[in-house]
KOLGU-368197 format. One record per atom (N, C-alpha, C, O): residue number from 1; atom name; chain; x negated, y negated, z. Coordinates in steps of 0.05 Angstrom, whole numbers, plus 5000, padded with zeros to 4 digits. Example, Ala and Ser with C-alpha at 12.3 -4.5 7.8 and 13.67 -1.06 7.14 Angstrom:
! residues 2
+-----+-------+--------+------+------+------+
| num | atomo | cadena |   c1 |   c2 |   c3 |
+-----+-------+--------+------+------+------+
|   1 |     N |      A | 4736 | 5114 | 5156 |
|   1 |    CA |      A | 4754 | 5090 | 5156 |
|   1 |     C |      A | 4736 | 5066 | 5156 |
|   1 |     O |      A | 4715 | 5066 | 5169 |
|   2 |     N |      A | 4743 | 5045 | 5142 |
|   2 |    CA |      A | 4727 | 5021 | 5143 |
|   2 |     C |      A | 4742 | 4999 | 5157 |
|   2 |     O |      A | 4732 | 4977 | 5161 |
+-----+-------+--------+------+------+------+
//
This chain:
! residues 101
+-----+-------+--------+------+------+------+
| num | atomo | cadena |   c1 |   c2 |   c3 |
+-----+-------+--------+------+------+------+
|   1 |     N |      A | 5047 | 8583 | 7776 |
|   1 |    CA |      A | 5044 | 8603 | 7797 |
|   1 |     C |      A | 5022 | 8621 | 7790 |
|   1 |     O |      A | 5027 | 8643 | 7780 |
|   2 |     N |      A | 4996 | 8613 | 7794 |
|   2 |    CA |      A | 4972 | 8628 | 7787 |
|   2 |     C |      A | 4954 | 8626 | 7813 |
|   2 |     O |      A | 4942 | 8605 | 7818 |
|   3 |     N |      A | 4953 | 8648 | 7827 |
|   3 |    CA |      A | 4936 | 8647 | 7853 |
|   3 |     C |      A | 4909 | 8660 | 7849 |
|   3 |     O |      A | 4892 | 8661 | 7868 |
|   4 |     N |      A | 4903 | 8670 | 7824 |
|   4 |    CA |      A | 4877 | 8683 | 7816 |
|   4 |     C |      A | 4870 | 8704 | 7837 |
|   4 |     O |      A | 4847 | 8705 | 7846 |
|   5 |     N |      A | 4888 | 8722 | 7845 |
|   5 |    CA |      A | 4883 | 8744 | 7862 |
|   5 |     C |      A | 4880 | 8770 | 7846 |
|   5 |     O |      A | 4890 | 8771 | 7824 |
|   6 |     N |      A | 4866 | 8791 | 7856 |
|   6 |    CA |      A | 4865 | 8814 | 7842 |
|   6 |     C |      A | 4892 | 8828 | 7845 |
|   6 |     O |      A | 4909 | 8819 | 7861 |
|   7 |     N |      A | 4895 | 8849 | 7830 |
|   7 |    CA |      A | 4922 | 8862 | 7827 |
|   7 |     C |      A | 4932 | 8874 | 7855 |
|   7 |     O |      A | 4955 | 8871 | 7862 |
|   8 |     N |      A | 4914 | 8886 | 7870 |
|   8 |    CA |      A | 4924 | 8898 | 7895 |
|   8 |     C |      A | 4930 | 8878 | 7915 |
|   8 |     O |      A | 4949 | 8881 | 7930 |
|   9 |     N |      A | 4914 | 8855 | 7916 |
|   9 |    CA |      A | 4921 | 8834 | 7935 |
|   9 |     C |      A | 4947 | 8819 | 7927 |
|   9 |     O |      A | 4962 | 8811 | 7945 |
|  10 |     N |      A | 4952 | 8816 | 7901 |
|  10 |    CA |      A | 4977 | 8803 | 7892 |
|  10 |     C |      A | 4999 | 8821 | 7900 |
|  10 |     O |      A | 5020 | 8811 | 7910 |
|  11 |     N |      A | 4996 | 8846 | 7897 |
|  11 |    CA |      A | 5016 | 8865 | 7905 |
|  11 |     C |      A | 5025 | 8862 | 7934 |
|  11 |     O |      A | 5048 | 8860 | 7940 |
|  12 |     N |      A | 5004 | 8861 | 7952 |
|  12 |    CA |      A | 5010 | 8858 | 7979 |
|  12 |     C |      A | 5025 | 8831 | 7987 |
|  12 |     O |      A | 5043 | 8830 | 8004 |
|  13 |     N |      A | 5015 | 8809 | 7972 |
|  13 |    CA |      A | 5028 | 8783 | 7976 |
|  13 |     C |      A | 5057 | 8784 | 7969 |
|  13 |     O |      A | 5074 | 8775 | 7985 |
|  14 |     N |      A | 5064 | 8796 | 7946 |
|  14 |    CA |      A | 5092 | 8798 | 7936 |
|  14 |     C |      A | 5106 | 8814 | 7955 |
|  14 |     O |      A | 5128 | 8807 | 7963 |
|  15 |     N |      A | 5095 | 8838 | 7964 |
|  15 |    CA |      A | 5108 | 8856 | 7983 |
|  15 |     C |      A | 5116 | 8841 | 8009 |
|  15 |     O |      A | 5138 | 8842 | 8019 |
|  16 |     N |      A | 5095 | 8828 | 8020 |
|  16 |    CA |      A | 5100 | 8814 | 8044 |
|  16 |     C |      A | 5121 | 8792 | 8042 |
|  16 |     O |      A | 5137 | 8788 | 8060 |
|  17 |     N |      A | 5121 | 8777 | 8018 |
|  17 |    CA |      A | 5139 | 8756 | 8013 |
|  17 |     C |      A | 5169 | 8766 | 8011 |
|  17 |     O |      A | 5188 | 8752 | 8018 |
|  18 |     N |      A | 5171 | 8791 | 8002 |
|  18 |    CA |      A | 5198 | 8802 | 8000 |
|  18 |     C |      A | 5208 | 8814 | 8026 |
|  18 |     O |      A | 5232 | 8811 | 8033 |
|  19 |     N |      A | 5191 | 8827 | 8040 |
|  19 |    CA |      A | 5198 | 8843 | 8063 |
|  19 |     C |      A | 5197 | 8826 | 8090 |
|  19 |     O |      A | 5213 | 8831 | 8108 |
|  20 |     N |      A | 5178 | 8807 | 8091 |
|  20 |    CA |      A | 5175 | 8792 | 8117 |
|  20 |     C |      A | 5186 | 8764 | 8113 |
|  20 |     O |      A | 5171 | 8744 | 8110 |
|  21 |     N |      A | 5213 | 8761 | 8114 |
|  21 |    CA |      A | 5227 | 8736 | 8110 |
|  21 |     C |      A | 5222 | 8717 | 8133 |
|  21 |     O |      A | 5228 | 8723 | 8156 |
|  22 |     N |      A | 5211 | 8694 | 8126 |
|  22 |    CA |      A | 5203 | 8672 | 8145 |
|  22 |     C |      A | 5222 | 8651 | 8141 |
|  22 |     O |      A | 5233 | 8641 | 8161 |
|  23 |     N |      A | 5228 | 8643 | 8116 |
|  23 |    CA |      A | 5249 | 8622 | 8112 |
|  23 |     C |      A | 5273 | 8634 | 8097 |
|  23 |     O |      A | 5269 | 8655 | 8084 |
|  24 |     N |      A | 5298 | 8624 | 8099 |
|  24 |    CA |      A | 5319 | 8633 | 8085 |
|  24 |     C |      A | 5316 | 8636 | 8054 |
|  24 |     O |      A | 5307 | 8617 | 8041 |
|  25 |     N |      A | 5323 | 8657 | 8043 |
|  25 |    CA |      A | 5321 | 8660 | 8014 |
|  25 |     C |      A | 5294 | 8662 | 8003 |
|  25 |     O |      A | 5289 | 8658 | 7979 |
|  26 |     N |      A | 5275 | 8668 | 8020 |
|  26 |    CA |      A | 5247 | 8669 | 8013 |
|  26 |     C |      A | 5243 | 8693 | 7993 |
|  26 |     O |      A | 5228 | 8690 | 7973 |
|  27 |     N |      A | 5256 | 8715 | 7997 |
|  27 |    CA |      A | 5253 | 8738 | 7980 |
|  27 |     C |      A | 5265 | 8734 | 7953 |
|  27 |     O |      A | 5255 | 8746 | 7933 |
|  28 |     N |      A | 5285 | 8717 | 7952 |
|  28 |    CA |      A | 5298 | 8710 | 7927 |
|  28 |     C |      A | 5278 | 8695 | 7910 |
|  28 |     O |      A | 5276 | 8701 | 7886 |
|  29 |     N |      A | 5264 | 8674 | 7922 |
|  29 |    CA |      A | 5245 | 8658 | 7908 |
|  29 |     C |      A | 5221 | 8677 | 7897 |
|  29 |     O |      A | 5213 | 8675 | 7874 |
|  30 |     N |      A | 5211 | 8693 | 7914 |
|  30 |    CA |      A | 5190 | 8711 | 7908 |
|  30 |     C |      A | 5197 | 8728 | 7885 |
|  30 |     O |      A | 5181 | 8731 | 7866 |
|  31 |     N |      A | 5220 | 8740 | 7885 |
|  31 |    CA |      A | 5229 | 8759 | 7862 |
|  31 |     C |      A | 5233 | 8744 | 7835 |
|  31 |     O |      A | 5227 | 8755 | 7814 |
|  32 |     N |      A | 5243 | 8718 | 7839 |
|  32 |    CA |      A | 5247 | 8703 | 7816 |
|  32 |     C |      A | 5220 | 8695 | 7802 |
|  32 |     O |      A | 5217 | 8696 | 7778 |
|  33 |     N |      A | 5201 | 8688 | 7819 |
|  33 |    CA |      A | 5174 | 8681 | 7807 |
|  33 |     C |      A | 5162 | 8707 | 7798 |
|  33 |     O |      A | 5150 | 8706 | 7777 |
|  34 |     N |      A | 5163 | 8729 | 7811 |
|  34 |    CA |      A | 5153 | 8754 | 7800 |
|  34 |     C |      A | 5164 | 8761 | 7772 |
|  34 |     O |      A | 5150 | 8770 | 7754 |
|  35 |     N |      A | 5192 | 8757 | 7770 |
|  35 |    CA |      A | 5206 | 8764 | 7745 |
|  35 |     C |      A | 5194 | 8745 | 7723 |
|  35 |     O |      A | 5188 | 8754 | 7701 |
|  36 |     N |      A | 5190 | 8720 | 7730 |
|  36 |    CA |      A | 5181 | 8700 | 7707 |
|  36 |     C |      A | 5151 | 8707 | 7702 |
|  36 |     O |      A | 5142 | 8703 | 7679 |
|  37 |     N |      A | 5135 | 8716 | 7720 |
|  37 |    CA |      A | 5108 | 8725 | 7714 |
|  37 |     C |      A | 5107 | 8749 | 7696 |
|  37 |     O |      A | 5089 | 8751 | 7679 |
|  38 |     N |      A | 5126 | 8767 | 7699 |
|  38 |    CA |      A | 5126 | 8790 | 7682 |
|  38 |     C |      A | 5135 | 8781 | 7653 |
|  38 |     O |      A | 5123 | 8790 | 7633 |
|  39 |     N |      A | 5154 | 8764 | 7652 |
|  39 |    CA |      A | 5164 | 8753 | 7627 |
|  39 |     C |      A | 5141 | 8738 | 7613 |
|  39 |     O |      A | 5138 | 8741 | 7589 |
|  40 |     N |      A | 5126 | 8725 | 7628 |
|  40 |    CA |      A | 5103 | 8708 | 7615 |
|  40 |     C |      A | 5082 | 8728 | 7606 |
|  40 |     O |      A | 5073 | 8725 | 7583 |
|  41 |     N |      A | 5074 | 8748 | 7621 |
|  41 |    CA |      A | 5054 | 8768 | 7613 |
|  41 |     C |      A | 5061 | 8781 | 7587 |
|  41 |     O |      A | 5044 | 8783 | 7570 |
|  42 |     N |      A | 5087 | 8789 | 7584 |
|  42 |    CA |      A | 5095 | 8803 | 7560 |
|  42 |     C |      A | 5108 | 8784 | 7538 |
|  42 |     O |      A | 5120 | 8793 | 7519 |
|  43 |     N |      A | 5103 | 8760 | 7542 |
|  43 |    CA |      A | 5112 | 8739 | 7522 |
|  43 |     C |      A | 5143 | 8741 | 7517 |
|  43 |     O |      A | 5152 | 8742 | 7494 |
|  44 |     N |      A | 5158 | 8742 | 7538 |
|  44 |    CA |      A | 5186 | 8745 | 7535 |
|  44 |     C |      A | 5198 | 8718 | 7543 |
|  44 |     O |      A | 5190 | 8706 | 7564 |
|  45 |     N |      A | 5216 | 8707 | 7526 |
|  45 |    CA |      A | 5229 | 8682 | 7531 |
|  45 |     C |      A | 5249 | 8684 | 7555 |
|  45 |     O |      A | 5270 | 8696 | 7552 |
|  46 |     N |      A | 5243 | 8671 | 7575 |
|  46 |    CA |      A | 5258 | 8674 | 7601 |
|  46 |     C |      A | 5259 | 8646 | 7613 |
|  46 |     O |      A | 5238 | 8634 | 7617 |
|  47 |     N |      A | 5282 | 8635 | 7619 |
|  47 |    CA |      A | 5285 | 8609 | 7632 |
|  47 |     C |      A | 5287 | 8613 | 7662 |
|  47 |     O |      A | 5297 | 8634 | 7671 |
|  48 |     N |      A | 5277 | 8594 | 7678 |
|  48 |    CA |      A | 5278 | 8595 | 7708 |
|  48 |     C |      A | 5306 | 8600 | 7717 |
|  48 |     O |      A | 5311 | 8618 | 7733 |
|  49 |     N |      A | 5325 | 8585 | 7707 |
|  49 |    CA |      A | 5353 | 8587 | 7717 |
|  49 |     C |      A | 5364 | 8615 | 7711 |
|  49 |     O |      A | 5377 | 8626 | 7729 |
|  50 |     N |      A | 5358 | 8626 | 7688 |
|  50 |    CA |      A | 5367 | 8653 | 7682 |
|  50 |     C |      A | 5356 | 8672 | 7701 |
|  50 |     O |      A | 5371 | 8688 | 7712 |
|  51 |     N |      A | 5331 | 8671 | 7706 |
|  51 |    CA |      A | 5318 | 8689 | 7726 |
|  51 |     C |      A | 5330 | 8685 | 7754 |
|  51 |     O |      A | 5336 | 8705 | 7767 |
|  52 |     N |      A | 5333 | 8663 | 7762 |
|  52 |    CA |      A | 5346 | 8655 | 7788 |
|  52 |     C |      A | 5373 | 8667 | 7791 |
|  52 |     O |      A | 5380 | 8678 | 7812 |
|  53 |     N |      A | 5389 | 8665 | 7769 |
|  53 |    CA |      A | 5417 | 8675 | 7770 |
|  53 |     C |      A | 5418 | 8704 | 7770 |
|  53 |     O |      A | 5435 | 8716 | 7783 |
|  54 |     N |      A | 5400 | 8716 | 7756 |
|  54 |    CA |      A | 5398 | 8747 | 7754 |
|  54 |     C |      A | 5391 | 8757 | 7784 |
|  54 |     O |      A | 5402 | 8777 | 7793 |
|  55 |     N |      A | 5372 | 8743 | 7796 |
|  55 |    CA |      A | 5366 | 8752 | 7823 |
|  55 |     C |      A | 5388 | 8747 | 7842 |
|  55 |     O |      A | 5392 | 8763 | 7860 |
|  56 |     N |      A | 5403 | 8725 | 7839 |
|  56 |    CA |      A | 5424 | 8717 | 7859 |
|  56 |     C |      A | 5447 | 8738 | 7854 |
|  56 |     O |      A | 5458 | 8748 | 7873 |
|  57 |     N |      A | 5455 | 8743 | 7831 |
|  57 |    CA |      A | 5478 | 8761 | 7825 |
|  57 |     C |      A | 5474 | 8790 | 7830 |
|  57 |     O |      A | 5492 | 8804 | 7839 |
|  58 |     N |      A | 5451 | 8800 | 7824 |
|  58 |    CA |      A | 5445 | 8829 | 7828 |
|  58 |     C |      A | 5415 | 8833 | 7828 |
|  58 |     O |      A | 5403 | 8838 | 7807 |
|  59 |     N |      A | 5404 | 8830 | 7851 |
|  59 |    CA |      A | 5376 | 8831 | 7853 |
|  59 |     C |      A | 5365 | 8862 | 7845 |
|  59 |     O |      A | 5344 | 8865 | 7833 |
|  60 |     N |      A | 5380 | 8881 | 7851 |
|  60 |    CA |      A | 5373 | 8908 | 7845 |
|  60 |     C |      A | 5373 | 8913 | 7815 |
|  60 |     O |      A | 5355 | 8925 | 7803 |
|  61 |     N |      A | 5394 | 8903 | 7802 |
|  61 |    CA |      A | 5394 | 8905 | 7772 |
|  61 |     C |      A | 5370 | 8890 | 7760 |
|  61 |     O |      A | 5357 | 8900 | 7742 |
|  62 |     N |      A | 5365 | 8867 | 7769 |
|  62 |    CA |      A | 5343 | 8851 | 7759 |
|  62 |     C |      A | 5317 | 8866 | 7763 |
|  62 |     O |      A | 5300 | 8866 | 7745 |
|  63 |     N |      A | 5312 | 8879 | 7787 |
|  63 |    CA |      A | 5288 | 8893 | 7794 |
|  63 |     C |      A | 5284 | 8917 | 7775 |
|  63 |     O |      A | 5262 | 8923 | 7766 |
|  64 |     N |      A | 5307 | 8931 | 7770 |
|  64 |    CA |      A | 5305 | 8954 | 7752 |
|  64 |     C |      A | 5301 | 8945 | 7723 |
|  64 |     O |      A | 5287 | 8959 | 7708 |
|  65 |     N |      A | 5312 | 8923 | 7716 |
|  65 |    CA |      A | 5309 | 8913 | 7689 |
|  65 |     C |      A | 5278 | 8905 | 7684 |
|  65 |     O |      A | 5267 | 8911 | 7663 |
|  66 |     N |      A | 5266 | 8892 | 7704 |
|  66 |    CA |      A | 5237 | 8884 | 7702 |
|  66 |     C |      A | 5220 | 8911 | 7700 |
|  66 |     O |      A | 5202 | 8913 | 7683 |
|  67 |     N |      A | 5227 | 8930 | 7718 |
|  67 |    CA |      A | 5211 | 8955 | 7718 |
|  67 |     C |      A | 5214 | 8970 | 7692 |
|  67 |     O |      A | 5194 | 8981 | 7681 |
|  68 |     N |      A | 5237 | 8971 | 7681 |
|  68 |    CA |      A | 5242 | 8982 | 7655 |
|  68 |     C |      A | 5225 | 8969 | 7632 |
|  68 |     O |      A | 5214 | 8983 | 7615 |
|  69 |     N |      A | 5226 | 8942 | 7633 |
|  69 |    CA |      A | 5211 | 8928 | 7612 |
|  69 |     C |      A | 5181 | 8934 | 7615 |
|  69 |     O |      A | 5167 | 8936 | 7594 |
|  70 |     N |      A | 5170 | 8936 | 7638 |
|  70 |    CA |      A | 5142 | 8941 | 7642 |
|  70 |     C |      A | 5136 | 8970 | 7632 |
|  70 |     O |      A | 5116 | 8975 | 7619 |
|  71 |     N |      A | 5154 | 8988 | 7638 |
|  71 |    CA |      A | 5150 | 9017 | 7628 |
|  71 |     C |      A | 5150 | 9018 | 7598 |
|  71 |     O |      A | 5133 | 9030 | 7586 |
|  72 |     N |      A | 5169 | 9003 | 7585 |
|  72 |    CA |      A | 5169 | 9002 | 7558 |
|  72 |     C |      A | 5145 | 8989 | 7543 |
|  72 |     O |      A | 5135 | 8999 | 7523 |
|  73 |     N |      A | 5137 | 8965 | 7555 |
|  73 |    CA |      A | 5116 | 8950 | 7543 |
|  73 |     C |      A | 5089 | 8964 | 7546 |
|  73 |     O |      A | 5072 | 8963 | 7529 |
|  74 |     N |      A | 5086 | 8978 | 7568 |
|  74 |    CA |      A | 5059 | 8992 | 7574 |
|  74 |     C |      A | 5060 | 9020 | 7563 |
|  74 |     O |      A | 5040 | 9034 | 7566 |
|  75 |     N |      A | 5081 | 9030 | 7552 |
|  75 |    CA |      A | 5083 | 9056 | 7540 |
|  75 |     C |      A | 5079 | 9079 | 7561 |
|  75 |     O |      A | 5064 | 9098 | 7558 |
|  76 |     N |      A | 5095 | 9075 | 7583 |
|  76 |    CA |      A | 5093 | 9093 | 7605 |
|  76 |     C |      A | 5117 | 9112 | 7606 |
|  76 |     O |      A | 5137 | 9107 | 7593 |
|  77 |     N |      A | 5115 | 9132 | 7621 |
|  77 |    CA |      A | 5137 | 9149 | 7625 |
|  77 |     C |      A | 5134 | 9161 | 7653 |
|  77 |     O |      A | 5112 | 9160 | 7664 |
|  78 |     N |      A | 5157 | 9174 | 7665 |
|  78 |    CA |      A | 5156 | 9184 | 7690 |
|  78 |     C |      A | 5141 | 9210 | 7690 |
|  78 |     O |      A | 5148 | 9228 | 7673 |
|  79 |     N |      A | 5122 | 9214 | 7708 |
|  79 |    CA |      A | 5109 | 9240 | 7712 |
|  79 |     C |      A | 5116 | 9250 | 7739 |
|  79 |     O |      A | 5137 | 9243 | 7749 |
|  80 |     N |      A | 5100 | 9267 | 7751 |
|  80 |    CA |      A | 5105 | 9278 | 7778 |
|  80 |     C |      A | 5099 | 9258 | 7799 |
|  80 |     O |      A | 5076 | 9256 | 7806 |
|  81 |     N |      A | 5120 | 9244 | 7809 |
|  81 |    CA |      A | 5116 | 9224 | 7830 |
|  81 |     C |      A | 5098 | 9201 | 7820 |
|  81 |     O |      A | 5085 | 9187 | 7836 |
|  82 |     N |      A | 5097 | 9196 | 7795 |
|  82 |    CA |      A | 5081 | 9171 | 7785 |
|  82 |     C |      A | 5088 | 9167 | 7756 |
|  82 |     O |      A | 5103 | 9182 | 7743 |
|  83 |     N |      A | 5077 | 9143 | 7746 |
|  83 |    CA |      A | 5081 | 9137 | 7719 |
|  83 |     C |      A | 5054 | 9145 | 7706 |
|  83 |     O |      A | 5033 | 9142 | 7716 |
|  84 |     N |      A | 5058 | 9156 | 7680 |
|  84 |    CA |      A | 5035 | 9164 | 7665 |
|  84 |     C |      A | 5038 | 9153 | 7637 |
|  84 |     O |      A | 5060 | 9148 | 7628 |
|  85 |     N |      A | 5016 | 9149 | 7623 |
|  85 |    CA |      A | 5017 | 9141 | 7594 |
|  85 |     C |      A | 5032 | 9160 | 7577 |
|  85 |     O |      A | 5028 | 9184 | 7580 |
|  86 |     N |      A | 5050 | 9151 | 7560 |
|  86 |    CA |      A | 5066 | 9168 | 7542 |
|  86 |     C |      A | 5047 | 9176 | 7519 |
|  86 |     O |      A | 5036 | 9158 | 7506 |
|  87 |     N |      A | 5044 | 9202 | 7514 |
|  87 |    CA |      A | 5028 | 9214 | 7492 |
|  87 |     C |      A | 5042 | 9210 | 7466 |
|  87 |     O |      A | 5029 | 9211 | 7445 |
|  88 |     N |      A | 5067 | 9204 | 7466 |
|  88 |    CA |      A | 5081 | 9202 | 7441 |
|  88 |     C |      A | 5085 | 9173 | 7434 |
|  88 |     O |      A | 5102 | 9159 | 7446 |
|  89 |     N |      A | 5069 | 9162 | 7415 |
|  89 |    CA |      A | 5070 | 9134 | 7409 |
|  89 |     C |      A | 5098 | 9124 | 7396 |
|  89 |     O |      A | 5103 | 9100 | 7396 |
|  90 |     N |      A | 5114 | 9142 | 7387 |
|  90 |    CA |      A | 5141 | 9134 | 7379 |
|  90 |     C |      A | 5158 | 9126 | 7402 |
|  90 |     O |      A | 5178 | 9113 | 7398 |
|  91 |     N |      A | 5151 | 9133 | 7427 |
|  91 |    CA |      A | 5167 | 9127 | 7449 |
|  91 |     C |      A | 5165 | 9097 | 7458 |
|  91 |     O |      A | 5181 | 9087 | 7473 |
|  92 |     N |      A | 5142 | 9084 | 7448 |
|  92 |    CA |      A | 5139 | 9056 | 7455 |
|  92 |     C |      A | 5156 | 9039 | 7436 |
|  92 |     O |      A | 5155 | 9041 | 7411 |
|  93 |     N |      A | 5171 | 9021 | 7450 |
|  93 |    CA |      A | 5189 | 9006 | 7432 |
|  93 |     C |      A | 5174 | 8980 | 7421 |
|  93 |     O |      A | 5154 | 8971 | 7432 |
|  94 |     N |      A | 5185 | 8971 | 7398 |
|  94 |    CA |      A | 5172 | 8946 | 7388 |
|  94 |     C |      A | 5175 | 8923 | 7406 |
|  94 |     O |      A | 5190 | 8923 | 7425 |
|  95 |     N |      A | 5160 | 8902 | 7400 |
|  95 |    CA |      A | 5160 | 8878 | 7417 |
|  95 |     C |      A | 5188 | 8866 | 7416 |
|  95 |     O |      A | 5202 | 8867 | 7396 |
|  96 |     N |      A | 5196 | 8854 | 7440 |
|  96 |    CA |      A | 5223 | 8840 | 7441 |
|  96 |     C |      A | 5219 | 8811 | 7447 |
|  96 |     O |      A | 5198 | 8802 | 7455 |
|  97 |     N |      A | 5239 | 8796 | 7443 |
|  97 |    CA |      A | 5238 | 8767 | 7448 |
|  97 |     C |      A | 5251 | 8760 | 7477 |
|  97 |     O |      A | 5246 | 8739 | 7489 |
|  98 |     N |      A | 5268 | 8778 | 7487 |
|  98 |    CA |      A | 5279 | 8774 | 7513 |
|  98 |     C |      A | 5281 | 8801 | 7528 |
|  98 |     O |      A | 5279 | 8822 | 7516 |
|  99 |     N |      A | 5286 | 8800 | 7553 |
|  99 |    CA |      A | 5288 | 8826 | 7568 |
|  99 |     C |      A | 5313 | 8839 | 7562 |
|  99 |     O |      A | 5334 | 8827 | 7557 |
| 100 |     N |      A | 5312 | 8864 | 7562 |
| 100 |    CA |      A | 5335 | 8881 | 7556 |
| 100 |     C |      A | 5358 | 8878 | 7575 |
| 100 |     O |      A | 5352 | 8878 | 7599 |
| 101 |     N |      A | 5383 | 8876 | 7568 |
| 101 |    CA |      A | 5404 | 8874 | 7587 |
| 101 |     C |      A | 5421 | 8896 | 7584 |
| 101 |     O |      A | 5441 | 8898 | 7599 |
+-----+-------+--------+------+------+------+
//
């Protein structure tokens, strides 16, 4: 799944895929692929069936899990209505082999 789109265009494609359901379970597929792309970017071992089951059982938990993983890997923290780089390098966790559960 590599469409070679810039970041803002990819964001719109994923948003449209989740919100504008054309075929049944379309958003499930989009969220699963997005989860796998995040896992690939951060070199996290994640199987397709695991991602699919996580999305099927609790899509909200899965989305928060992915968001948390990105925040940890990028060294971010919550600012005023946005994410900002964490100035404290101790706050960044070491590399992991699988997503936190």
